[in-house]
C-alpha positions as CSV (number, residue, x, y, z in Angstrom):
1,M,52.5,54.7,10.6
2,K,56.1,54.9,8.7
3,T,58.2,52.3,9.7
4,N,61.8,53.0,10.2
5,K,63.7,50.6,8.6
6,N,67.1,51.0,9.9
7,T,65.8,50.0,13.2
8,F,63.0,47.8,14.5
9,K,61.6,46.4,10.9
10,Y,60.9,43.2,12.1
11,L,59.6,43.6,15.2
12,I,56.9,46.6,14.6
13,G,56.2,44.9,10.9
14,V,54.9,46.6,8.1
15,A,51.6,48.6,8.7
16,L,49.3,47.3,5.6
17,L,45.9,47.2,6.0
18,V,45.8,45.7,2.7
19,T,47.6,43.0,1.2
20,S,48.4,40.8,-2.6
21,V,46.3,38.3,-2.2
22,S,46.1,35.0,-4.4
23,C,42.4,35.0,-6.1
24,N,40.7,32.3,-5.0
25,K,37.3,30.8,-2.9
26,Y,38.6,31.9,0.4
27,L,40.2,34.9,-0.4
28,D,37.8,36.5,-2.8
29,I,36.9,39.1,-0.6
30,T,39.4,42.1,-1.1
31,P,39.8,44.8,1.4
32,P,39.5,48.7,-0.9
33,S,42.5,49.4,-1.8
34,D,42.1,53.4,-1.0
35,V,40.7,52.5,2.2
36,I,42.4,54.3,5.5
37,P,42.9,52.8,8.9
38,E,39.8,55.8,10.4
39,A,37.4,54.4,7.7
40,Y,38.5,50.9,8.3
41,L,37.7,47.4,10.5
42,N,34.4,48.6,11.0
43,E,31.9,46.7,9.9
44,E,31.9,42.9,9.6
45,S,32.3,42.8,6.6
46,Q,35.9,44.3,7.0
47,L,36.4,42.0,9.5
48,A,35.7,39.0,7.4
49,S,38.1,40.5,4.4
50,Y,40.8,41.7,6.9
51,T,41.3,38.3,8.7
52,V,40.9,35.7,5.6
53,A,43.6,37.9,3.5
54,R,46.4,36.7,5.8
55,Y,45.5,32.9,4.8
56,A,47.3,32.4,1.9
57,G,51.0,33.8,3.3
58,M,50.4,31.5,6.0
59,F,48.7,28.0,5.2
60,P,50.9,25.3,3.5
61,S,48.7,25.0,0.2
62,H,49.9,23.8,-3.1
63,E,51.9,26.2,-5.2
64,N,52.1,26.3,-9.0
65,W,55.8,25.0,-9.3
66,S,56.4,22.4,-6.5
67,F,54.9,19.7,-5.2
68,G,52.3,21.4,-3.0
69,T,51.6,20.6,0.5
70,F,52.2,16.4,-0.7
71,G,56.2,18.5,-1.1
72,I,56.6,19.4,2.2
73,D,57.7,16.3,4.2
74,A,61.4,16.1,1.4
75,N,64.3,16.2,3.6
76,S,62.6,14.1,5.9
77,D,63.5,9.8,6.7
78,N,60.2,9.8,4.7
79,M,60.8,11.6,1.5
80,I,63.9,12.9,-0.5
81,N,64.1,15.0,-3.9
82,P,67.6,16.2,-5.5
83,N,68.5,18.9,-2.8
84,F,70.4,17.9,0.0
85,D,69.5,19.8,3.2
86,N,71.9,21.4,4.7
87,R,69.9,20.5,8.3
88,Y,71.4,17.0,7.2
89,N,75.0,18.5,6.6
90,P,77.0,20.2,9.4
91,G,78.9,23.1,8.4
92,Q,77.0,24.2,5.4
93,W,74.0,25.4,7.8
94,R,75.3,28.7,8.7
95,V,74.1,32.3,10.5
96,D,72.8,34.7,7.5
97,A,74.1,38.6,8.5
98,T,70.0,39.6,7.6
99,G,66.6,37.6,7.7
100,G,65.9,34.5,8.7
101,D,63.0,33.4,10.8
102,W,62.9,36.7,13.3
103,N,60.3,38.9,12.3
104,F,56.9,40.1,13.5
105,D,54.7,41.1,10.1
106,N,52.0,38.4,11.0
107,I,52.0,38.7,14.5
108,Y,52.1,42.6,13.5
109,Q,49.0,42.5,11.6
110,M,47.0,40.1,13.7
111,N,47.9,42.8,17.0
112,Y,46.5,45.5,14.7
113,F,43.8,44.3,14.4
114,L,42.8,43.2,17.7
115,K,43.8,46.0,19.5
116,D,41.4,47.8,16.8
117,V,38.4,45.9,16.8
118,V,38.4,44.2,20.5
119,P,37.9,47.7,22.3
120,K,35.3,48.8,19.4
121,W,33.7,45.0,19.4
122,E,33.4,45.7,23.3
123,N,31.6,49.1,22.9
124,N,29.2,47.2,19.6
125,Q,30.5,49.4,18.0
126,I,30.5,47.2,15.0
127,V,28.4,47.1,12.4
128,G,27.3,43.6,11.1
129,N,25.9,40.1,12.9
130,S,27.4,40.1,16.3
131,D,28.1,36.4,16.1
132,N,30.0,36.6,12.6
133,V,31.8,39.7,13.7
134,A,33.0,37.7,17.1
135,H,34.0,34.5,14.4
136,Y,36.4,36.9,12.7
137,I,37.8,38.2,15.8
138,G,38.1,34.5,16.6
139,E,40.4,34.0,13.1
140,A,42.6,36.7,14.1
141,Y,43.7,34.9,17.9
142,F,43.8,31.6,15.9
143,L,46.5,32.9,13.3
144,R,48.2,34.7,15.8
145,A,48.7,31.9,17.6
146,Y,49.2,30.0,14.6
147,E,52.2,32.0,13.9
148,Y,53.7,32.5,16.7
149,F,53.4,28.1,16.8
150,N,56.1,28.5,13.7
151,K,58.0,30.4,15.7
152,L,57.7,28.1,19.0
153,Q,59.1,25.0,16.0
154,N,61.7,27.4,14.7
155,L,63.6,29.3,17.7
156,G,61.8,27.9,20.8
157,D,62.1,31.3,23.8
158,F,60.1,34.7,21.7
159,P,59.2,37.8,22.5
160,I,55.4,37.6,23.2
161,V,54.7,40.7,21.7
162,R,50.8,41.4,22.2
163,E,50.6,45.5,21.5
164,V,51.6,47.4,18.6
165,Y,54.2,50.1,18.8
166,N,55.9,53.4,18.4
167,D,58.9,52.9,16.0
168,T,60.0,56.1,17.6
169,D,60.5,54.7,20.8
170,K,63.7,52.8,20.8
171,Q,63.7,51.5,24.7
172,A,60.8,50.5,23.9
173,L,60.7,48.2,21.1
174,I,64.1,46.6,23.2
175,N,62.7,45.8,25.9
176,A,59.7,43.6,24.0
177,S,62.2,42.1,22.3
178,K,62.9,40.0,25.1
179,R,63.0,36.2,24.7
180,S,60.3,34.6,26.6
181,P,61.1,31.1,27.7
182,R,60.1,28.7,25.5
183,N,57.4,27.2,27.4
184,E,55.5,30.5,28.3
185,V,55.2,31.1,24.7
186,A,53.0,27.9,24.4
187,R,51.1,28.6,27.3
188,F,50.7,32.3,24.7
189,I,49.3,30.3,22.1
190,L,46.9,27.8,23.8
191,S,45.2,31.2,25.6
192,D,45.2,32.8,22.3
193,L,43.5,29.4,21.1
194,D,41.4,29.0,24.1
195,S,40.0,32.7,22.9
196,A,39.9,31.5,19.4
197,I,37.4,28.5,20.4
198,T,35.4,31.0,22.7
199,L,34.6,33.0,19.9
200,L,34.9,30.7,16.7
201,K,31.4,28.9,15.4
202,S,31.2,25.0,15.3
203,S,31.2,25.7,11.8
204,S,32.8,28.7,9.6
205,P,30.5,31.9,8.5
206,D,31.0,30.5,4.6
207,G,29.2,26.9,5.4
208,N,32.0,25.2,3.3
209,K,34.6,25.2,5.4
210,Q,37.3,27.2,3.7
211,R,37.1,29.1,7.1
212,I,38.8,28.3,10.2
213,S,36.1,27.0,12.8
214,K,36.0,25.6,16.4
215,N,37.0,22.5,15.3
216,V,39.7,23.6,13.7
217,A,41.5,26.2,16.4
218,R,40.9,22.5,19.4
219,L,42.8,20.6,16.5
220,M,45.6,23.5,16.6
221,K,45.7,23.2,20.2
222,S,46.3,20.0,20.7
223,R,49.3,20.3,17.8
224,V,50.4,22.7,19.7
225,A,50.5,21.5,23.5
226,L,51.5,18.0,21.9
227,Y,54.7,19.0,20.5
228,E,55.9,21.6,23.7
229,G,54.8,18.1,26.5
230,T,57.3,16.2,24.7
231,W,59.3,18.5,23.6
232,L,60.0,19.5,26.9
233,K,60.3,15.8,28.0
234,Y,63.0,14.9,25.9
235,F,65.0,18.1,26.0
236,K,64.6,17.8,29.6
237,G,68.1,18.7,31.0
238,T,69.4,20.2,28.3
239,A,70.2,23.9,26.5
240,F,67.0,23.6,24.7
241,V,64.2,24.0,27.6
242,P,64.3,26.8,30.4
243,N,66.7,26.1,33.2
244,G,68.6,23.2,30.9
245,A,72.3,22.7,31.4
246,D,73.7,25.8,29.7
247,W,70.3,27.6,28.7
248,P,71.2,30.4,27.4
249,G,68.3,32.4,28.5
250,K,70.1,32.2,31.8
251,T,72.9,34.6,30.8
252,K,70.4,37.5,30.6
253,E,68.5,39.2,34.0
254,F,65.2,39.1,32.9
255,T,65.4,35.1,32.9
256,A,68.1,34.2,35.2
257,N,65.8,33.4,37.6
258,Y,63.0,31.6,35.8
259,Q,60.8,29.1,37.1
260,Y,58.0,27.1,35.9
261,P,54.0,27.9,36.5
262,L,53.9,24.8,37.9
263,G,56.8,24.5,40.2
264,S,59.3,22.0,38.0
265,I,59.3,20.6,34.6
266,D,57.9,17.4,34.9
267,N,54.3,19.5,36.2
268,E,54.7,21.7,33.1
269,I,54.9,18.7,30.6
270,N,51.8,17.2,32.2
271,Y,50.0,20.3,31.7
272,F,50.6,20.4,28.0
273,L,49.8,16.4,27.5
274,D,46.8,17.2,29.4
275,Q,45.5,20.0,27.7
276,A,46.2,18.1,24.3
277,M,44.0,15.6,25.4
278,D,41.7,17.2,26.4
279,A,41.9,19.3,23.0
280,A,41.7,15.8,20.9
281,K,39.1,14.1,22.3
282,S,36.7,17.4,21.7
283,V,37.4,16.8,18.0
284,A,38.0,13.4,17.4
285,D,34.5,12.3,19.5
286,E,32.7,14.6,17.1
287,I,34.3,13.8,13.5
288,G,34.5,10.4,12.3
289,L,36.7,8.9,9.8
290,V,36.5,9.2,6.2
291,T,35.5,5.3,4.5
292,N,37.9,3.8,3.2
293,T,36.8,1.0,0.4
294,G,40.3,-0.4,-0.6
295,I,39.5,1.1,-4.6
296,I,42.1,2.9,-6.1
297,E,41.1,3.5,-9.9
298,S,38.1,5.3,-8.9
299,V,36.4,7.9,-10.5
300,N,33.5,8.8,-8.7
301,N,33.8,8.6,-5.2
302,E,33.8,4.9,-5.1
303,N,36.4,5.7,-2.5
304,P,35.7,8.1,-0.1
305,Y,39.3,8.3,0.9
306,F,41.5,7.6,-1.7
307,N,39.6,10.1,-3.6
308,M,39.5,12.8,-0.9
309,F,43.4,14.4,-1.1
310,G,42.9,15.2,-4.8
311,A,38.8,16.5,-4.6
312,V,38.6,19.4,-6.8
313,D,35.3,20.1,-3.6
314,M,36.7,18.9,-0.4
315,S,33.6,20.4,1.5
316,G,31.6,17.2,1.9
317,Y,34.2,15.3,3.6
318,S,33.3,14.7,7.4
319,E,37.2,14.3,8.2
320,V,38.3,17.6,6.5
321,L,37.9,20.8,8.4
322,L,39.7,23.6,6.4
323,W,40.7,22.7,3.1
324,R,42.0,25.8,0.2
325,Q,39.6,25.8,-3.1
326,Y,41.3,26.6,-6.8
327,N,39.0,27.8,-9.8
328,L,40.4,27.7,-13.1
329,S,39.4,30.9,-13.9
330,L,41.1,32.5,-10.7
331,V,44.5,30.6,-9.6
332,T,45.8,27.0,-10.4
333,H,48.5,25.3,-9.4
334,N,50.5,22.3,-10.7
335,V,50.5,19.4,-8.8
336,P,47.9,17.0,-11.1
337,V,50.7,17.3,-13.3
338,Y,53.1,16.2,-11.4
339,E,51.1,13.1,-9.5
340,Q,51.2,12.0,-13.2
341,N,54.3,11.7,-13.3
342,G,57.7,11.8,-10.6
343,N,55.9,13.8,-8.0
344,Y,58.8,16.9,-9.4
345,A,61.6,14.6,-8.4
346,V,59.9,14.3,-4.7
347,G,60.8,10.4,-3.4
348,L,59.2,8.5,-1.0
349,T,62.2,6.8,1.0
350,R,63.5,3.1,1.6
351,G,62.5,3.6,5.4
352,L,59.1,4.7,4.8
353,V,58.0,2.4,2.8
354,E,59.3,-0.7,4.9
355,S,57.1,1.1,8.3
356,F,54.2,-0.2,7.1
357,L,52.6,-2.8,8.9
358,M,51.0,-6.1,6.6
359,S,47.6,-6.2,7.1
360,N,47.7,-8.7,8.9
361,G,49.3,-6.2,11.7
362,L,52.8,-7.5,11.5
363,P,56.2,-5.9,10.6
364,I,57.4,-7.0,7.8
365,Y,60.6,-9.2,9.2
366,A,58.2,-10.6,11.8
367,A,57.5,-14.6,11.0
368,G,54.4,-15.2,9.8
369,S,53.8,-11.8,8.3
370,G,53.8,-12.9,4.7
371,Y,56.2,-10.5,3.6
372,H,56.7,-10.7,-0.2
373,G,59.1,-9.1,-0.7
374,D,60.7,-5.8,-2.3
375,D,62.4,-7.5,-6.0
376,Y,59.1,-5.7,-7.6
377,I,57.6,-2.6,-6.4
378,A,54.2,-5.0,-7.1
379,D,55.8,-7.2,-4.0
380,V,55.8,-4.2,-1.7
381,R,52.5,-3.4,-2.2
382,K,50.8,-6.9,-1.6
383,D,49.0,-7.7,1.7
384,R,50.1,-4.3,3.0
385,D,48.8,-2.0,5.3
386,D,46.2,-0.4,2.6
387,R,47.3,3.4,2.9
388,L,50.7,1.6,1.5
389,Q,48.6,-0.1,-1.4
390,L,46.8,2.8,-2.2
391,F,49.0,5.4,-2.1
392,L,52.1,3.9,-3.3
393,K,52.1,4.0,-7.3
394,E,53.2,0.6,-9.1
395,P,54.4,0.8,-12.9
396,G,51.3,-0.5,-14.6
397,Q,48.3,1.4,-13.0
398,R,46.3,4.0,-14.7
399,N,47.0,7.2,-13.8
400,L,43.8,9.1,-16.1
401,L,40.6,7.0,-15.8
402,I,38.3,10.2,-18.0
403,N,39.2,13.0,-19.9
404,I,42.4,10.5,-21.0
405,T,43.6,13.2,-24.5
406,A,42.5,16.4,-22.9
407,G,45.0,16.8,-20.4
408,S,48.6,18.5,-22.3
409,H,50.6,16.7,-19.4
410,G,48.5,13.7,-18.4
411,T,51.0,10.1,-17.9
412,P,47.6,7.6,-18.7
413,V,49.0,4.6,-17.4
414,E,52.4,4.5,-15.2
415,P,55.7,3.9,-16.3
416,T,58.9,2.6,-15.1
417,P,60.2,4.7,-12.2
418,R,62.3,7.4,-14.7
419,I,65.3,7.6,-11.7
420,Y,67.8,8.1,-15.0
421,E,66.0,11.4,-15.8
422,S,67.4,14.5,-14.9
423,S,65.1,17.0,-15.6
424,W,62.8,17.7,-12.0
425,E,59.8,17.7,-13.8
426,T,60.2,13.8,-15.4
427,R,62.5,12.4,-12.6
428,Y,61.5,9.6,-10.2
429,T,64.7,10.0,-7.5
430,T,63.9,7.3,-5.1
431,G,61.8,5.3,-7.8
432,Y,59.3,5.1,-5.3
433,T,56.4,7.5,-5.9
434,I,53.3,8.9,-4.1
435,R,50.0,8.6,-5.5
436,K,48.0,10.4,-2.6
437,G,46.6,13.4,-3.6
438,I,46.1,12.4,-7.5
439,S,43.3,13.3,-9.9
440,Y,42.2,10.6,-12.6
441,D,41.2,13.8,-14.8
442,G,42.9,14.7,-17.9
443,L,41.4,18.2,-17.7
444,Q,43.5,18.7,-14.4
445,T,46.3,18.4,-16.2
446,N,47.1,21.1,-18.7
447,N,50.8,22.5,-17.1
448,G,50.2,24.8,-14.9
449,S,45.9,24.4,-15.0
450,G,45.1,22.0,-12.1
451,Y,43.0,23.1,-9.6
452,T,41.7,20.2,-7.2
453,G,41.9,21.3,-3.4
454,S,44.5,21.2,-0.6
455,I,43.6,19.7,2.6
456,T,45.2,22.1,5.7
457,F,43.3,20.6,8.4
458,R,42.6,16.8,9.0
459,A,40.6,15.3,12.1
460,S,42.4,12.2,11.8
461,E,45.7,13.8,13.1
462,A,42.8,14.4,16.9
463,Y,42.7,10.8,17.1
464,L,46.6,10.2,16.5
465,N,47.3,13.4,19.1
466,Y,45.2,11.5,21.7
467,I,46.6,8.0,21.4
468,E,50.2,9.8,22.0
469,A,49.8,11.9,24.3
470,A,47.8,9.6,26.4
471,Y,50.6,7.1,26.5
472,E,52.5,9.8,26.9
473,R,51.2,11.2,30.1
474,N,50.0,7.8,31.6
475,G,52.9,5.4,30.2
476,N,50.0,3.3,29.1
477,L,47.0,2.9,26.4
478,D,43.3,4.0,27.8
479,A,40.1,2.6,26.6
480,T,39.3,6.0,24.2
481,A,43.7,6.0,22.9
482,R,42.8,2.4,21.7
483,N,38.8,2.8,20.4
484,Y,40.5,5.6,18.3
485,W,43.8,3.4,17.6
486,Q,41.8,0.6,16.4
487,K,39.0,3.1,13.8
488,L,42.5,4.1,12.2
489,R,43.6,0.8,12.0
490,E,40.2,-0.6,10.5
491,R,40.4,2.1,8.0
492,A,43.2,1.4,6.6
493,K,42.6,-2.3,6.9
494,V,45.1,-3.5,9.3
495,S,44.0,-6.0,12.0
496,T,42.9,-3.9,15.0
497,D,44.8,-6.3,17.5
498,I,46.8,-3.5,18.4
499,D,49.3,-6.2,21.2
500,K,50.0,-8.3,18.1
501,T,52.0,-5.9,16.1
502,I,53.6,-4.2,19.8
503,A,54.6,-8.0,20.7
504,A,56.0,-8.9,17.4
505,T,57.9,-5.3,16.9
506,D,61.4,-5.6,17.1
507,M,63.2,-2.3,17.9
508,T,66.7,-3.3,16.4
509,K,64.9,-3.7,13.1
510,E,63.1,-0.7,12.6
511,K,66.8,1.9,12.8
512,L,65.7,3.4,9.2
513,D,62.7,4.9,10.7
514,W,64.2,8.1,13.1
515,G,60.8,8.1,14.7
516,S,62.3,4.4,16.5
517,F,64.6,6.9,18.5
518,S,64.6,10.0,20.8
519,A,67.7,11.6,22.4
520,G,69.7,8.8,20.5
521,S,68.6,5.7,22.6
522,L,65.6,3.2,21.0
523,V,62.2,4.1,22.3
524,S,59.9,1.0,23.5
525,P,57.7,-1.0,20.7
526,T,54.4,0.3,21.9
527,L,55.8,4.4,21.7
528,Y,56.7,3.4,18.4
529,N,53.9,2.4,17.4
530,I,52.5,5.0,18.0
531,R,53.8,6.7,15.8
532,R,54.8,4.3,13.5
533,E,50.9,5.3,13.2
534,R,51.5,8.9,12.8
535,R,53.6,7.9,10.4
536,S,51.2,6.0,7.4
537,E,48.4,8.0,8.2
538,L,49.9,11.1,7.7
539,M,52.3,10.4,5.1
540,A,53.0,13.6,2.8
541,E,51.0,16.2,4.7
542,G,53.8,18.4,6.0
543,L,54.0,16.9,9.9
544,R,56.7,15.0,9.1
545,L,59.5,17.2,11.0
546,M,58.2,18.9,13.3
547,D,57.8,15.6,14.2
548,L,60.7,14.4,14.6
549,K,61.7,17.7,16.1
550,R,59.8,17.1,19.1
551,W,60.8,13.5,19.9
552,R,64.6,14.4,19.0
553,A,64.5,11.8,17.0
554,M,67.9,13.2,15.2
555,D,70.4,12.3,17.7
556,Q,71.5,9.3,16.1
557,L,72.9,11.0,12.7
558,I,75.8,12.7,15.6
559,S,77.8,9.6,15.5
560,E,76.6,7.2,12.6
561,P,75.2,9.2,8.9
562,Y,71.9,7.4,7.5
563,H,71.6,6.5,3.7
564,F,68.7,7.8,2.1
565,E,67.7,4.4,0.0
566,G,64.5,4.2,-2.2
567,F,64.2,1.1,-4.0
568,K,65.6,-1.8,-4.3
569,L,67.2,-1.2,-7.9
570,W,70.2,-3.6,-7.9
571,G,67.9,-6.9,-8.1
572,P,65.3,-7.5,-10.7
573,M,64.0,-4.4,-11.0
574,K,67.9,-3.6,-12.9
575,G,66.1,-5.5,-15.7
576,W,63.8,-2.7,-16.3
577,Y,66.6,-0.5,-17.7
578,T,69.1,-0.7,-20.5
579,A,72.7,-0.2,-19.6
580,N,73.0,3.2,-20.3
581,Q,70.3,4.0,-18.3
582,L,71.6,2.7,-15.0
583,I,75.7,5.0,-15.0
584,Y,77.1,4.9,-11.8
585,G,80.4,5.6,-10.9
586,A,81.3,7.8,-8.1
587,T,84.1,9.5,-9.9
588,N,82.1,9.6,-13.1
589,D,80.9,12.6,-14.3
590,K,78.4,10.7,-16.3
591,A,76.7,8.9,-13.3
592,V,72.8,9.1,-12.5
593,V,72.0,6.0,-10.4
594,S,74.4,4.9,-7.2
595,D,76.9,2.4,-7.1
596,P,76.0,-0.9,-6.2
597,S,78.5,-1.4,-4.2
598,L,77.0,1.3,-1.9
599,S,74.2,-0.8,-1.4
600,S,71.3,-2.7,-3.7
601,Y,69.3,0.0,-2.8
602,L,68.7,3.3,-5.0
603,R,70.9,5.9,-3.0
604,P,69.8,8.8,-5.1
605,L,72.2,11.6,-2.9
606,E,74.9,9.6,-3.2
607,I,75.7,8.9,-7.1
608,K,78.9,11.0,-7.1
609,S,81.6,11.1,-4.0
610,S,81.9,15.1,-5.2
611,A,78.5,15.7,-4.0
612,L,78.1,16.6,0.1
613,S,75.6,14.4,0.8
614,Y,77.9,11.6,-0.4
615,G,78.5,9.9,2.9
616,G,75.1,10.4,4.4
617,A,73.3,12.5,6.3
618,K,74.4,13.7,10.1
619,F,73.7,16.0,12.5
620,V,74.7,18.4,14.8
621,M,72.5,18.9,17.9
622,A,72.2,23.3,16.9
623,H,70.4,21.7,14.4
624,Y,66.7,21.4,16.4
625,L,66.6,25.0,16.3
626,S,67.3,27.9,13.8
627,P,70.1,30.7,14.6
628,I,68.4,34.2,14.4
629,A,70.6,36.2,12.0
630,V,73.6,38.6,13.5
631,E,71.4,42.1,11.9
632,H,68.5,41.3,14.8
633,F,71.3,41.3,17.2
634,Q,72.4,44.7,16.3
635,L,69.2,45.9,15.9
636,T,68.1,45.1,20.0
637,S,71.2,47.1,21.1
638,S,71.2,50.4,22.9
639,D,74.4,50.6,20.7
640,G,74.2,48.4,17.9
641,A,77.2,46.1,19.4
642,V,76.1,42.7,19.5
643,S,77.6,41.7,22.0
644,N,75.0,44.1,24.5
645,S,72.2,42.8,22.4
646,I,68.9,42.2,24.7
647,I,68.1,38.4,22.9
648,Y,71.2,36.0,22.9
649,Q,71.4,33.8,20.3
650,N,70.1,29.7,19.8
651,P,72.3,26.7,21.5
652,G,75.1,25.8,19.9
653,W,74.8,28.7,17.3
654,P,77.8,31.6,16.7
655,I,76.3,35.2,16.4
656,A,78.9,35.6,13.0
657,A,76.7,35.7,9.4
658,G,78.9,32.9,7.8
659,Q,79.3,31.0,10.9
660,S,78.5,27.4,11.6
661,P,77.0,26.0,14.5
662,T,80.0,23.3,16.7
663,K,78.0,21.5,18.4
């Protein structure tokens, strides 16, 4: 098929049967480069190579010159780097002329596969093991669902495309571009995941968790259903849900009279939450949590929970459902190098660090908590939730335990945070730095030569998804939710007395955590502590922005700016540095740290008054979704005029390149 790039290049996709992929364990089967469609997708190994070739481009994983999956949460209230995200800078995020999230490349690839393979499979025309063939078809359904979930998060309403269209039929392509209401997109995703669950094996054919399995699809289903159920709940009545005030779908004939499948948005919310509970429970009841011994400096797997995140081989950890393997001779990354320093300038925020409970289950401010203060990082970690003790680095701790001299970029002992450095490779942006995913092996610290694994899906998320969905659905904690929650806290070496924590929670003192808000108001202590548990367990695993969006947890930034802070620099820790290392002054071009008159805590994005971030993070409602670039309105219009396009722009965004939302 020849793609007409002047009409619908983003709808029909690029008709490539062969893609260039990275070489690693779960991407080591590459289809021949000279095959033609008629001779392809007829036998098991071809199906296997086609689907696995999409993994690297779709799933988050470690990258060579970034901080891998552990840096994805940067520019949220969990972690920041020196680049200020335009999401929090109204007026700076603008509509693009071309590109953006409105594309169909991955969707096209899966549609092509399914349209070609499923009829052959139904007619017993695919050569190979029947169970394996079914499994790879299940992978394709999963991958289409996964890509559609990305569209749901970024764009909301989106066309549901199941066909492979002829690029010469312009009107058919225009009609296929009609946006479906977001809940219908979510239902379509769940339908694809149900197909995947039916077809996938309990264990992937490779046997080592580097390919999608049934439990991966179940976990994904719980994630999607929880996302949509909570989005509909917290955006109810707004332009961001079907039939809400000023919903742009009302402007199009095909959605003007839309009705929810179950009659009301409330019924739709309950439907998704029920789906989330069922799917999450099926995983959590089957997969146990990995043991935490509390040991930090461990080489021989003395602490499976700690070592799991930085293991070379993750296949033996029950909790890991899908992971990516690297190999020194094939594909590598730089995460172990950055773990030895400041995490490539990605730092934990004060808000994240302070949200962790004490080991006795009390918030740090509660009477009798035993909190030791934050004058020193050692005090911050002491007697806290074990996840903070394990994963927050402290000066003087060892970073290398074996092959200490083998690594060219290893840092054997954790230094005083280098907050004054300009290079991202050595800079400690907030003073608080994460240890999650570290390797203690010096062989991993040769520049660009790390080969520790990267977790894609982890079963503990299912525990968290059930707890939250059950509470959002029923307004209370059922026995199953309490059981899951206590298991998570027991592993974290936190008191399992959940009610004591809830009773001691003062929501007015939790405002540094964006998850304490929904729609600009503080949530209940019980719901907040569910969100706190999620934040603590999934720290630096790339799910924070997803959660903040579905909770509608950034409205409060519209009226009051938020100041990203790190450790308490202007206290006793100031003595760690020389005067030349702590140059400050809002108008001083040489300033490297924030002025103590602003706060006792380091404000790494408010060092110079000329910075766009100097006044703190702000928000507008439109930023909950991404804008659609102008070219897509032109391509989906019969005459090229954006005003005649069959699609509509997301709430608050204009249809003009270079412009920003007004609300």
